[in-house]
DRENMIDREN-338694 format. One line per field, with one value per residue (C-alpha): residue number from 1; residue in one letter; x, y, z. Coordinates in Angstrom, 1 decimal, always signed. Layout:
k (NUM | ...)
r (a | ...)
east (X | ...)
north (Y | ...)
up (Z | ...)
This chain:
k (1 | 2 | 3 | 4 | 5 | 6 | 7 | 8 | 9 | 10 | 11 | 12 | 13 | 14 | 15 | 16 | 17 | 18 | 19 | 20 | 21 | 22 | 23 | 24 | 25 | 26 | 27 | 28 | 29 | 30 | 31 | 32 | 33 | 34 | 35 | 36 | 37 | 38 | 39 | 40 | 41 | 42 | 43 | 44 | 45 | 46 | 47 | 48 | 49 | 50 | 51 | 52 | 53 | 54 | 55 | 56 | 57 | 58 | 59 | 60 | 61 | 62 | 63 | 64 | 65 | 66 | 67 | 68 | 69 | 70 | 71 | 72 | 73 | 74 | 75 | 76 | 77 | 78 | 79 | 80 | 81 | 82 | 83 | 84 | 85 | 86 | 87 | 88 | 89 | 90 | 91 | 92 | 93 | 94 | 95 | 96 | 97 | 98 | 99 | 100 | 101 | 102 | 103 | 104 | 105 | 106 | 107 | 108 | 109 | 110 | 111 | 112 | 113 | 114 | 115 | 116 | 117 | 118 | 119 | 120 | 121 | 122 | 123 | 124 | 125 | 126 | 127 | 128 | 129 | 130 | 131 | 132 | 133 | 134 | 135 | 136 | 137 | 138 | 139 | 140 | 141 | 142 | 143 | 144 | 145 | 146 | 147 | 148 | 149 | 150 | 151 | 152 | 153 | 154 | 155 | 156 | 157 | 158 | 159 | 160 | 161 | 162 | 163 | 164 | 165 | 166 | 167 | 168 | 169 | 170 | 171 | 172 | 173 | 174 | 175 | 176 | 177 | 178 | 179 | 180 | 181 | 182 | 183 | 184 | 185 | 186 | 187 | 188 | 189 | 190 | 191 | 192 | 193 | 194 | 195 | 196 | 197 | 198 | 199 | 200 | 201 | 202 | 203 | 204 | 205 | 206 | 207 | 208 | 209 | 210 | 211 | 212 | 213 | 214 | 215 | 216 | 217 | 218 | 219 | 220 | 221 | 222 | 223 | 224 | 225 | 226 | 227 | 228 | 229 | 230 | 231 | 232 | 233 | 234 | 235 | 236 | 237 | 238 | 239 | 240 | 241 | 242 | 243 | 244 | 245 | 246 | 247 | 248 | 249 | 250 | 251 | 252 | 253 | 254 | 255 | 256 | 257 | 258 | 259 | 260 | 261 | 262 | 263 | 264 | 265 | 266 | 267 | 268 | 269 | 270 | 271 | 272 | 273 | 274 | 275 | 276 | 277 | 278 | 279 | 280 | 281 | 282 | 283 | 284 | 285 | 286 | 287 | 288 | 289 | 290 | 291 | 292 | 293 | 294 | 295 | 296 | 297 | 298 | 299 | 300 | 301 | 302 | 303 | 304 | 305 | 306 | 307 | 308 | 309 | 310 | 311 | 312 | 313 | 314 | 315 | 316 | 317 | 318 | 319 | 320 | 321 | 322 | 323 | 324 | 325 | 326 | 327 | 328 | 329 | 330 | 331 | 332 | 333 | 334 | 335 | 336 | 337 | 338 | 339 | 340 | 341 | 342 | 343 | 344 | 345 | 346 | 347 | 348 | 349 | 350 | 351 | 352 | 353 | 354 | 355 | 356 | 357 | 358 | 359 | 360 | 361 | 362 | 363 | 364 | 365 | 366 | 367 | 368 | 369 | 370 | 371 | 372 | 373 | 374 | 375 | 376 | 377 | 378 | 379 | 380 | 381 | 382 | 383 | 384 | 385 | 386 | 387 | 388 | 389 | 390 | 391 | 392 | 393 | 394 | 395 | 396 | 397 | 398 | 399 | 400 | 401 | 402 | 403 | 404 | 405 | 406 | 407 | 408 | 409 | 410 | 411 | 412 | 413 | 414 | 415 | 416 | 417 | 418 | 419 | 420 | 421 | 422 | 423 | 424 | 425 | 426 | 427 | 428 | 429 | 430 | 431 | 432 | 433 | 434 | 435 | 436 | 437 | 438 | 439 | 440 | 441 | 442 | 443 | 444 | 445 | 446 | 447 | 448 | 449 | 450 | 451 | 452 | 453 | 454 | 455 | 456 | 457 | 458 | 459 | 460 | 461 | 462 | 463 | 464 | 465 | 466 | 467 | 468 | 469 | 470 | 471 | 472 | 473 | 474 | 475 | 476 | 477 | 478 | 479 | 480 | 481 | 482 | 483 | 484 | 485 | 486 | 487 | 488 | 489 | 490 | 491 | 492 | 493 | 494 | 495 | 496)
r (x | x | x | x | x | x | x | x | x | x | x | x | x | x | x | x | x | x | x | x | x | x | x | x | x | x | x | x | x | x | x | x | x | x | x | x | x | x | x | x | x | x | x | x | x | x | x | x | x | x | x | x | x | x | x | x | x | x | x | x | x | x | x | x | x | x | x | x | x | x | x | x | x | x | x | x | x | x | x | x | x | x | x | x | x | x | x | x | x | x | x | x | x | x | x | x | x | x | x | x | x | x | x | x | x | x | x | x | x | x | x | x | x | x | x | x | x | x | x | x | x | x | x | x | x | x | x | x | x | x | x | x | x | x | x | x | x | x | x | x | x | x | x | x | x | x | x | x | x | x | x | x | x | x | x | x | x | x | x | x | x | x | x | x | x | x | x | x | x | x | x | x | x | x | x | x | x | x | x | x | x | x | x | x | x | x | x | x | x | x | x | x | x | x | x | x | x | x | x | x | x | x | x | x | x | x | x | x | x | x | x | x | x | x | x | x | x | x | x | x | x | x | x | x | x | x | x | x | x | x | x | x | x | x | x | x | x | x | x | x | x | x | x | x | x | x | x | x | x | x | x | x | x | x | x | x | x | x | x | x | x | x | x | x | x | x | x | x | x | x | x | x | x | x | x | x | x | x | x | x | x | x | x | x | x | x | x | x | x | x | x | x | x | x | x | x | x | x | x | x | x | x | x | x | x | x | x | x | x | x | x | x | x | x | x | x | x | x | x | x | x | x | x | x | x | x | x | x | x | x | x | x | x | x | x | x | x | x | x | x | x | x | x | x | x | x | x | x | x | x | x | x | x | x | x | x | x | x | x | x | x | x | x | x | x | x | x | x | x | x | x | x | x | x | x | x | x | x | x | x | x | x | x | x | x | x | x | x | x | x | x | x | x | x | x | x | x | x | x | x | x | x | x | x | x | x | x | x | x | x | x | x | x | x | x | x | x | x | x | x | x | x | x | x | x | x | x | x | x | x | x | x | x | x | x | x | x | x | x | x | x | x | x | x | x | x | x | x | x | x | x | x | x | x | x | x | x | x | x | x | x | x | x | x | x | x | x | x | x | x | x | x | x | x | x | x | x | x | x | x | x | x | x | x | x | x | x | x | x | x | x | x | x | x | x | x)
east (-58.0 | -56.4 | -58.6 | -57.5 | -57.9 | -57.7 | -56.5 | -58.6 | -57.1 | -59.3 | -57.2 | -59.1 | -58.6 | -60.5 | -59.7 | -57.6 | -59.7 | -58.6 | -60.2 | -59.7 | -62.3 | -62.6 | -62.6 | -66.5 | -66.1 | -67.6 | -65.7 | -64.6 | -66.0 | -63.8 | -60.8 | -62.3 | -60.0 | -60.8 | -58.0 | -59.3 | -57.2 | -57.5 | -55.4 | -54.1 | -55.8 | -53.8 | -54.9 | -53.8 | -56.2 | -53.8 | -54.8 | -51.9 | -50.6 | -46.8 | -46.0 | -44.3 | -46.9 | -49.5 | -47.6 | -47.2 | -50.9 | -51.5 | -48.8 | -50.6 | -53.9 | -52.0 | -50.5 | -53.9 | -55.6 | -52.8 | -53.0 | -56.7 | -56.3 | -53.5 | -55.3 | -57.0 | -55.9 | -55.2 | -53.2 | -53.4 | -52.9 | -53.7 | -53.9 | -56.3 | -56.6 | -58.6 | -57.1 | -58.2 | -57.9 | -56.1 | -53.5 | -49.8 | -46.5 | -43.0 | -40.1 | -36.4 | -33.9 | -33.7 | -37.5 | -37.5 | -40.4 | -39.7 | -43.3 | -46.2 | -49.0 | -51.5 | -55.0 | -57.9 | -59.2 | -55.9 | -56.6 | -53.5 | -52.9 | -56.2 | -54.5 | -52.6 | -56.0 | -56.4 | -52.9 | -54.0 | -57.0 | -55.1 | -52.5 | -54.5 | -57.8 | -59.8 | -62.6 | -60.2 | -58.0 | -61.4 | -62.2 | -58.7 | -58.1 | -61.7 | -60.8 | -61.5 | -58.7 | -59.0 | -56.9 | -57.9 | -55.8 | -52.1 | -52.1 | -52.5 | -50.6 | -47.5 | -47.6 | -48.0 | -45.1 | -43.0 | -43.7 | -43.9 | -41.4 | -38.7 | -36.0 | -38.4 | -39.4 | -35.8 | -35.1 | -38.1 | -37.3 | -40.9 | -44.4 | -46.7 | -50.2 | -49.9 | -50.7 | -48.1 | -45.7 | -46.8 | -45.9 | -42.4 | -42.1 | -43.4 | -42.3 | -39.6 | -41.6 | -42.8 | -46.0 | -49.4 | -52.9 | -55.0 | -57.5 | -55.4 | -53.6 | -57.0 | -57.7 | -54.5 | -55.9 | -52.7 | -53.7 | -55.0 | -58.2 | -58.6 | -55.1 | -54.5 | -51.0 | -49.9 | -51.1 | -48.3 | -49.6 | -50.0 | -46.4 | -45.0 | -46.6 | -45.4 | -42.1 | -42.0 | -41.0 | -42.8 | -39.8 | -41.0 | -44.1 | -44.9 | -44.9 | -48.6 | -48.9 | -48.9 | -51.7 | -54.5 | -53.7 | -50.1 | -49.1 | -46.3 | -44.6 | -43.3 | -39.7 | -37.4 | -37.5 | -41.5 | -41.8 | -39.9 | -42.0 | -45.5 | -44.8 | -48.3 | -48.0 | -44.5 | -46.1 | -49.2 | -49.5 | -50.5 | -52.7 | -52.2 | -54.6 | -57.8 | -59.5 | -61.8 | -64.6 | -64.3 | -64.1 | -67.3 | -69.2 | -68.0 | -68.9 | -72.4 | -72.8 | -73.2 | -71.7 | -74.3 | -75.5 | -79.0 | -77.6 | -75.8 | -74.0 | -74.5 | -72.1 | -71.9 | -69.0 | -67.2 | -67.5 | -70.0 | -70.2 | -72.5 | -71.2 | -72.2 | -69.6 | -70.0 | -67.8 | -67.9 | -66.2 | -65.9 | -68.4 | -67.5 | -67.9 | -67.6 | -70.5 | -68.9 | -69.7 | -68.5 | -65.3 | -64.5 | -62.0 | -61.2 | -61.8 | -59.4 | -58.9 | -62.4 | -64.3 | -65.1 | -66.4 | -68.2 | -69.7 | -69.2 | -68.2 | -69.2 | -66.6 | -69.4 | -71.3 | -71.2 | -68.4 | -71.0 | -73.6 | -70.8 | -70.2 | -73.7 | -74.2 | -70.9 | -71.9 | -75.3 | -74.8 | -77.2 | -75.0 | -76.8 | -80.3 | -79.5 | -82.6 | -84.8 | -83.6 | -84.0 | -87.5 | -88.4 | -87.0 | -89.0 | -92.1 | -91.5 | -92.8 | -90.0 | -88.5 | -90.8 | -87.9 | -87.6 | -83.7 | -81.2 | -78.1 | -75.0 | -73.2 | -69.5 | -67.9 | -65.1 | -65.4 | -66.8 | -66.0 | -68.8 | -70.6 | -69.1 | -65.5 | -65.6 | -62.3 | -63.6 | -67.0 | -68.0 | -70.8 | -73.8 | -77.1 | -79.5 | -83.1 | -82.3 | -84.4 | -84.9 | -87.0 | -84.7 | -84.1 | -81.2 | -83.3 | -84.3 | -80.8 | -79.9 | -82.8 | -81.9 | -78.3 | -79.2 | -81.6 | -79.0 | -76.7 | -79.6 | -79.9 | -76.2 | -76.6 | -79.4 | -77.1 | -74.7 | -77.7 | -79.2 | -75.7 | -75.3 | -78.6 | -77.2 | -74.9 | -77.0 | -80.5 | -80.5 | -83.4 | -81.9 | -79.7 | -77.7 | -76.7 | -73.8 | -71.9 | -71.9 | -73.6 | -76.7 | -76.9 | -77.0 | -79.7 | -82.5 | -84.4 | -81.4 | -81.6 | -85.4 | -84.8 | -82.3 | -84.6 | -87.5 | -85.3 | -83.8 | -87.4 | -85.9 | -86.2 | -83.1 | -81.8 | -79.5 | -77.8 | -76.7 | -73.1 | -70.6 | -67.4 | -68.3 | -64.9 | -63.0 | -65.5 | -65.1 | -61.4 | -61.7 | -64.4 | -62.2 | -59.5 | -61.5 | -62.6 | -59.1 | -58.0 | -61.1 | -62.9 | -65.9 | -66.8 | -68.3 | -68.7 | -71.3 | -73.5 | -73.4 | -76.9 | -77.1 | -77.2 | -80.8 | -81.2 | -83.7 | -85.8 | -86.8 | -89.4 | -89.8 | -92.8 | -94.2 | -95.7 | -92.6 | -90.5 | -92.8 | -92.0 | -88.1 | -88.1 | -89.2 | -86.8 | -83.9 | -84.6 | -84.2 | -81.0 | -79.8 | -80.6 | -78.6 | -75.7 | -75.5 | -75.8 | -73.2 | -71.0 | -70.6 | -69.9 | -66.1 | -64.9 | -63.7 | -67.0 | -68.9)
north (-21.1 | -20.2 | -20.8 | -23.4 | -23.4 | -25.5 | -24.0 | -25.5 | -25.6 | -26.4 | -26.8 | -27.0 | -26.5 | -23.3 | -21.8 | -22.1 | -21.6 | -21.2 | -20.3 | -20.9 | -23.1 | -23.6 | -27.1 | -27.2 | -27.2 | -23.5 | -21.5 | -18.0 | -16.0 | -13.1 | -15.2 | -16.8 | -16.5 | -17.3 | -17.0 | -17.9 | -19.4 | -21.4 | -24.6 | -23.9 | -25.6 | -26.7 | -27.3 | -31.0 | -31.4 | -30.6 | -29.1 | -28.2 | -25.6 | -24.9 | -26.6 | -23.7 | -21.3 | -23.4 | -23.8 | -20.1 | -19.8 | -21.8 | -20.2 | -16.8 | -18.0 | -19.1 | -15.4 | -13.9 | -16.1 | -15.4 | -11.7 | -11.6 | -13.6 | -11.4 | -9.8 | -13.1 | -14.5 | -18.4 | -21.2 | -22.7 | -26.2 | -28.2 | -27.7 | -29.8 | -29.8 | -31.1 | -31.3 | -32.1 | -35.7 | -37.2 | -34.4 | -35.7 | -33.9 | -35.3 | -34.4 | -35.0 | -36.4 | -33.0 | -32.5 | -29.9 | -30.4 | -32.0 | -31.8 | -29.3 | -30.4 | -32.2 | -32.0 | -34.6 | -33.0 | -33.4 | -35.8 | -36.3 | -39.6 | -40.9 | -43.0 | -44.8 | -46.0 | -48.3 | -49.9 | -50.5 | -52.2 | -54.3 | -55.5 | -55.6 | -56.9 | -53.8 | -55.4 | -57.1 | -53.9 | -51.7 | -54.2 | -53.8 | -50.1 | -48.7 | -47.0 | -47.6 | -47.1 | -43.4 | -40.4 | -38.9 | -41.2 | -41.7 | -45.1 | -43.7 | -40.4 | -42.3 | -44.7 | -41.4 | -39.6 | -42.7 | -42.9 | -39.2 | -37.7 | -40.4 | -38.0 | -36.3 | -39.6 | -40.7 | -37.5 | -38.2 | -39.8 | -39.6 | -39.1 | -37.4 | -35.6 | -31.9 | -32.2 | -34.6 | -31.9 | -29.5 | -32.2 | -32.2 | -28.6 | -27.8 | -30.9 | -32.6 | -35.7 | -37.4 | -38.8 | -39.2 | -40.2 | -43.3 | -40.9 | -39.2 | -42.5 | -44.1 | -41.5 | -42.3 | -45.4 | -47.5 | -48.1 | -51.2 | -49.9 | -53.3 | -53.8 | -49.9 | -50.5 | -49.6 | -51.9 | -54.3 | -55.5 | -51.9 | -50.9 | -54.0 | -53.2 | -49.3 | -50.5 | -48.7 | -49.2 | -48.2 | -46.0 | -43.9 | -43.0 | -41.2 | -43.1 | -44.0 | -42.8 | -45.8 | -44.4 | -42.0 | -39.9 | -39.5 | -35.7 | -33.5 | -30.3 | -27.2 | -27.1 | -24.6 | -22.0 | -22.1 | -22.1 | -18.9 | -17.5 | -18.5 | -18.3 | -18.9 | -22.4 | -23.2 | -25.8 | -26.9 | -30.3 | -31.0 | -33.8 | -35.3 | -33.7 | -36.0 | -35.9 | -33.0 | -35.4 | -37.1 | -33.9 | -32.8 | -35.8 | -35.2 | -31.6 | -32.5 | -35.1 | -37.9 | -40.7 | -43.4 | -45.8 | -44.2 | -40.6 | -39.4 | -36.1 | -34.6 | -31.6 | -29.4 | -27.1 | -26.9 | -30.6 | -32.8 | -35.8 | -37.9 | -39.9 | -42.2 | -42.7 | -45.2 | -47.4 | -51.0 | -53.5 | -52.9 | -54.4 | -57.6 | -56.2 | -52.5 | -51.4 | -51.2 | -47.4 | -46.1 | -45.5 | -46.4 | -44.6 | -44.1 | -41.3 | -43.2 | -46.7 | -46.9 | -45.4 | -45.8 | -43.4 | -44.9 | -42.9 | -41.3 | -38.2 | -36.0 | -33.9 | -31.2 | -29.3 | -25.8 | -25.2 | -26.4 | -24.0 | -21.3 | -22.1 | -22.0 | -18.5 | -17.3 | -18.6 | -17.6 | -14.2 | -14.7 | -13.7 | -10.4 | -12.0 | -14.7 | -14.6 | -14.3 | -17.4 | -19.3 | -18.1 | -19.0 | -22.5 | -23.0 | -22.1 | -24.5 | -28.0 | -30.6 | -31.7 | -29.4 | -28.4 | -32.0 | -31.7 | -34.3 | -32.7 | -34.9 | -33.1 | -34.1 | -31.0 | -31.8 | -35.6 | -38.4 | -40.1 | -41.9 | -44.0 | -45.1 | -43.6 | -43.2 | -41.2 | -40.2 | -38.9 | -35.5 | -33.0 | -33.0 | -31.3 | -33.2 | -32.0 | -28.4 | -26.6 | -22.8 | -22.0 | -23.4 | -20.8 | -20.2 | -21.0 | -24.2 | -25.2 | -24.2 | -26.2 | -29.4 | -29.1 | -28.8 | -31.8 | -33.8 | -33.4 | -34.7 | -37.9 | -38.5 | -38.4 | -40.6 | -43.2 | -42.9 | -42.9 | -46.3 | -48.1 | -46.5 | -48.1 | -51.4 | -51.0 | -49.1 | -47.8 | -44.1 | -42.4 | -38.6 | -36.5 | -33.6 | -31.1 | -28.7 | -26.5 | -22.9 | -24.0 | -25.4 | -22.4 | -20.1 | -22.2 | -23.5 | -24.5 | -26.9 | -28.3 | -29.0 | -30.5 | -33.0 | -33.7 | -34.5 | -36.7 | -38.8 | -38.9 | -38.3 | -35.7 | -33.4 | -30.6 | -27.8 | -26.7 | -23.1 | -24.1 | -23.1 | -24.6 | -28.2 | -29.6 | -27.3 | -28.2 | -31.7 | -31.8 | -30.1 | -32.3 | -35.5 | -34.0 | -33.2 | -37.0 | -38.0 | -36.2 | -37.3 | -34.0 | -35.8 | -39.2 | -40.1 | -37.6 | -39.8 | -38.8 | -35.2 | -33.4 | -32.5 | -28.8 | -27.5 | -25.8 | -25.5 | -28.6 | -30.0 | -32.7 | -34.5 | -33.9 | -37.3 | -36.0 | -34.2 | -37.4 | -39.5 | -37.1 | -37.0 | -40.9 | -41.0 | -38.2 | -40.2 | -43.1 | -41.0 | -39.7 | -43.3 | -44.0 | -41.3 | -41.9 | -45.5 | -44.6 | -41.7 | -41.6 | -45.6 | -45.8 | -45.9 | -42.6 | -44.5 | -45.8 | -42.5)
up (+35.6 | +32.3 | +29.3 | +26.9 | +23.1 | +19.8 | +16.7 | +13.8 | +10.2 | +7.3 | +4.1 | +1.1 | -2.6 | -2.8 | +0.6 | +3.7 | +6.9 | +10.5 | +13.8 | +17.5 | +19.4 | +23.1 | +24.7 | +24.4 | +20.7 | +20.2 | +17.6 | +18.7 | +15.7 | +16.2 | +15.1 | +12.0 | +8.8 | +5.1 | +2.5 | -1.0 | -3.6 | -6.5 | -8.0 | -11.4 | -14.3 | -17.2 | -20.9 | -20.6 | -17.6 | -14.7 | -11.4 | -9.4 | -6.9 | -6.1 | -2.9 | -1.2 | -2.3 | -0.9 | +2.5 | +2.6 | +2.5 | +5.4 | +7.3 | +6.5 | +7.7 | +11.1 | +11.0 | +10.7 | +13.4 | +15.9 | +15.0 | +15.7 | +18.9 | +20.1 | +23.1 | +24.0 | +27.3 | +27.6 | +25.9 | +22.6 | +23.6 | +20.5 | +16.6 | +14.6 | +11.0 | +8.0 | +4.4 | +1.0 | +0.2 | -2.7 | -3.2 | -4.1 | -4.1 | -4.2 | -2.2 | -2.5 | +0.2 | +1.6 | +1.6 | -1.1 | -3.3 | -6.8 | -8.3 | -7.8 | -5.5 | -7.8 | -6.7 | -7.1 | -10.2 | -12.1 | -14.9 | -16.8 | -15.5 | -17.1 | -19.7 | -17.1 | -15.6 | -18.5 | -17.6 | -14.3 | -15.4 | -17.5 | -14.9 | -11.6 | -10.7 | -9.9 | -8.0 | -5.4 | -5.3 | -4.5 | -1.8 | -0.4 | -0.9 | -1.0 | -4.3 | -7.8 | -10.3 | -11.4 | -12.0 | -8.9 | -6.8 | -6.3 | -8.2 | -11.5 | -10.8 | -9.7 | -12.9 | -15.1 | -13.3 | -13.7 | -17.4 | -18.3 | -15.9 | -15.2 | -14.1 | -11.6 | -10.4 | -9.7 | -7.9 | -5.6 | -2.1 | -0.9 | -2.1 | +0.1 | +0.7 | +0.8 | +4.6 | +5.0 | +3.3 | +6.0 | +8.7 | +7.0 | +7.0 | +10.6 | +12.6 | +10.5 | +10.3 | +7.2 | +9.1 | +7.9 | +9.5 | +8.6 | +7.2 | +4.7 | +3.8 | +3.1 | +0.3 | -1.7 | -3.3 | -2.3 | +1.4 | +2.7 | +4.7 | +6.3 | +7.7 | +8.0 | +6.1 | +2.7 | +0.1 | -0.8 | -4.3 | -5.3 | -4.0 | -6.0 | -9.2 | -8.9 | -7.7 | -4.6 | -1.0 | +2.0 | +2.6 | -0.3 | +1.3 | +4.7 | +7.8 | +9.1 | +12.8 | +15.2 | +17.1 | +16.2 | +19.4 | +18.3 | +18.2 | +17.2 | +18.1 | +16.1 | +15.1 | +16.8 | +13.9 | +13.6 | +17.5 | +17.5 | +14.8 | +16.4 | +20.2 | +21.1 | +19.4 | +20.7 | +23.4 | +21.2 | +20.3 | +16.8 | +15.5 | +12.1 | +9.6 | +8.8 | +5.3 | +4.5 | +4.0 | +7.3 | +9.2 | +7.4 | +8.5 | +12.1 | +12.1 | +10.6 | +13.4 | +10.6 | +12.5 | +12.4 | +9.7 | +9.3 | +8.8 | +5.7 | +4.9 | +1.6 | +0.6 | -2.3 | -2.5 | -5.8 | -6.1 | -4.2 | -2.0 | +0.0 | +2.9 | +5.6 | +8.5 | +11.5 | +13.9 | +12.7 | +10.8 | +7.0 | +4.8 | +3.3 | -0.2 | -1.0 | -3.4 | -6.9 | -7.5 | -4.1 | -2.2 | +1.3 | +3.5 | +7.1 | +9.7 | +12.2 | +13.2 | +14.8 | +12.2 | +8.4 | +5.9 | +2.8 | -0.1 | -3.5 | -4.8 | -7.9 | -9.8 | -10.7 | -7.9 | -7.2 | -9.7 | -12.5 | -11.1 | -11.3 | -14.8 | -15.9 | -14.3 | -16.0 | -19.4 | -19.4 | -17.9 | -15.0 | -12.0 | -11.5 | -11.7 | -9.3 | -7.1 | -10.2 | -11.6 | -8.5 | -8.0 | -11.7 | -11.3 | -7.9 | -9.9 | -12.8 | -12.9 | -12.5 | -15.9 | -17.8 | -20.0 | -21.6 | -21.5 | -20.4 | -19.0 | -18.4 | -15.6 | -16.4 | -17.2 | -14.8 | -15.6 | -13.7 | -10.5 | -8.7 | -9.6 | -13.0 | -12.8 | -16.5 | -17.5 | -21.0 | -19.5 | -20.9 | -20.4 | -22.9 | -23.2 | -25.0 | -26.3 | -27.1 | -29.4 | -30.6 | -27.6 | -25.0 | -22.2 | -20.0 | -17.0 | -18.3 | -19.0 | -15.4 | -14.1 | -16.0 | -14.7 | -11.2 | -11.5 | -13.3 | -10.1 | -8.1 | -10.3 | -9.7 | -6.1 | -6.5 | -7.8 | -4.9 | -2.5 | -4.0 | -3.4 | +0.1 | +1.0 | +0.1 | +3.0 | +5.4 | +5.6 | +5.5 | +7.3 | +7.2 | +5.3 | +6.6 | +3.9 | +3.9 | +1.6 | +0.2 | -3.0 | -1.1 | +1.2 | -1.6 | -3.4 | -1.2 | -4.5 | -5.4 | -2.0 | -2.5 | -5.8 | -4.5 | -1.5 | -3.9 | -6.3 | -3.3 | -1.8 | +1.5 | +4.2 | +4.6 | +6.8 | +6.3 | +9.5 | +9.9 | +10.6 | +8.1 | +9.2 | +9.3 | +8.5 | +11.1 | +13.7 | +13.0 | +13.2 | +16.7 | +17.9 | +17.0 | +18.8 | +21.8 | +21.9 | +21.5 | +24.6 | +26.7 | +26.7 | +24.8 | +25.6 | +22.1 | +19.1 | +17.8 | +20.8 | +19.8 | +18.9 | +15.4 | +14.9 | +13.9 | +10.5 | +7.7 | +7.1 | +3.8 | +3.0 | -0.2 | -2.3 | -3.6 | -6.8 | -8.0 | -7.0 | -9.4 | -12.1 | -11.5 | -11.2 | -14.7 | -15.8 | -14.1 | -16.0 | -19.3 | -17.7 | -17.3 | -20.9 | -22.2 | -19.7 | -20.8 | -24.5 | -24.5 | -21.5 | -21.3 | -25.1 | -25.9 | -27.6 | -30.6 | -31.3 | -31.3)
């Protein structure tokens, strides 16, 4: 029998990855591709990329995989994808981009957040859409574009996620999955429709947004031009992309209420996924999105993760002595530096969603070393995860944490710090492609090759167990962190 494969695409903000998988969910290592990229950061808070340039990067990843697989027998029957959540791009009536692709880190709409809070009930909106008012979501971005770029707004026929833009380009369909729609902030996660109150406030019609697929199993096929370009994909069925966080939870096999996925890449997130009805009330500091119509994803996100660590290394010139720094932090007593680091260099999302949050280091003295600052920063991120962890436990009781992300693999010391702060056992599986794997596993369940992805075994990896004595020290340090957070971050800028 001819072998069958699935092409997996993992479309992130910092890279585009692609690979072929077999129908058992195993990646073919020889076909793996990773093409790095960066969104352009602007002085006024923008984080953007040209839509056509971004689509060409995805096309190149597909080209590269097919080139690697040119001598591979068999047929690529399906394409499954994960894509970065919260992106926004406008297109005109002919499908041409009217804007750049705006990423979640674009904060130029932060002033519009206050407008939303003045005119809408944030708590009710949060409970319907799963999203707080914040510049990372479409709600504020669309209000900003209407106010600041009215001509562009009028020229725009539809507003899409970047993965929806790819659908338009590849299939000629302005379609989206419930997963991608749930990350926009204007989607009713309970009814699985666009939120009518938000649309009315933004003066938009449903026709201005992508169509939500009627069924999660719906697939598409390439247009005639691209089918000629990629002959190996001419008969392939394409699933709509799901959010990268959703795919990551599936790939880490975190699909039960007692198991959380904790990821640190450029940013960070902690999420619990399960199949059940939505909680009656979503905790105030968390968001809630969808994997599909059967499963929800609830958690929190940090804007500063591996990007913060990279900034610390660059700023303090410690890239060449990375291992020495790690070893020194491992030897040091928790919180022995006496510093309080507020990790908001890229702003704050969970749990306070304060648009004015900025980073700070308190307690500096003339003998403070670079290693002490790095240690304080890594501990501070762990304290932010603890805030998310506590609120998640109001919804479900977490017994195990599965960690992932390049930042944690490069820093076992950081993983252990988080483990001690949370006072919860953690494991760090060896798999480096959790999001790609997750998209493939969901596709395999959809086509009936896997009965229930929640029943799959978690990959083994390095185990981390909390140190009770260190947790006690961290608990006290975390209280000091909260004190300064409330004093500085929660104080209005004009009052400082």
